[in-house]
C-alpha positions in Angstrom: 122.4 143.6 87.5 120.3 143.3 84.3 117.3 145.4 83.7 114.2 143.7 84.9 112.5 143.9 81.7 115.6 143.0 79.6 114.7 139.3 79.0 117.2 138.9 76.2 120.3 139.7 78.5 118.9 137.5 81.2 118.5 134.7 78.6 122.0 135.2 77.4 123.4 135.2 80.9 121.4 132.1 81.8 122.3 130.1 78.7 125.8 131.5 78.2 127.3 127.9 78.2 124.7 126.3 76.0 123.7 129.6 74.0 124.9 128.5 70.6 123.0 125.1 70.8 120.1 126.8 72.2 119.9 129.3 69.3 120.4 126.5 66.8 117.5 124.5 68.3 115.3 127.5 68.1 116.3 128.2 64.5 115.7 124.5 63.5 112.3 124.4 65.2 111.4 127.7 63.3 112.5 126.1 60.0 110.7 122.9 60.7 107.4 124.9 61.5 107.9 127.2 58.4 108.4 124.2 56.1 105.4 122.2 57.4 103.2 125.4 57.2 104.4 125.9 53.6 103.7 122.4 52.7 100.1 122.6 54.3 99.4 125.9 52.6 100.6 124.4 49.3 98.2 121.5 49.6 95.2 123.6 50.4 93.6 125.2 47.3 
């Protein structure tokens, strides 16, 4: 059994089949948020 506080291993076990697409989705969301934030900060003096 995984350690109760070890969310990462629980996440990997739960999403073992779709883990690659799950991580890709998270990375794409992070990139989108970062680019929007950079564009917003670039427009603000």
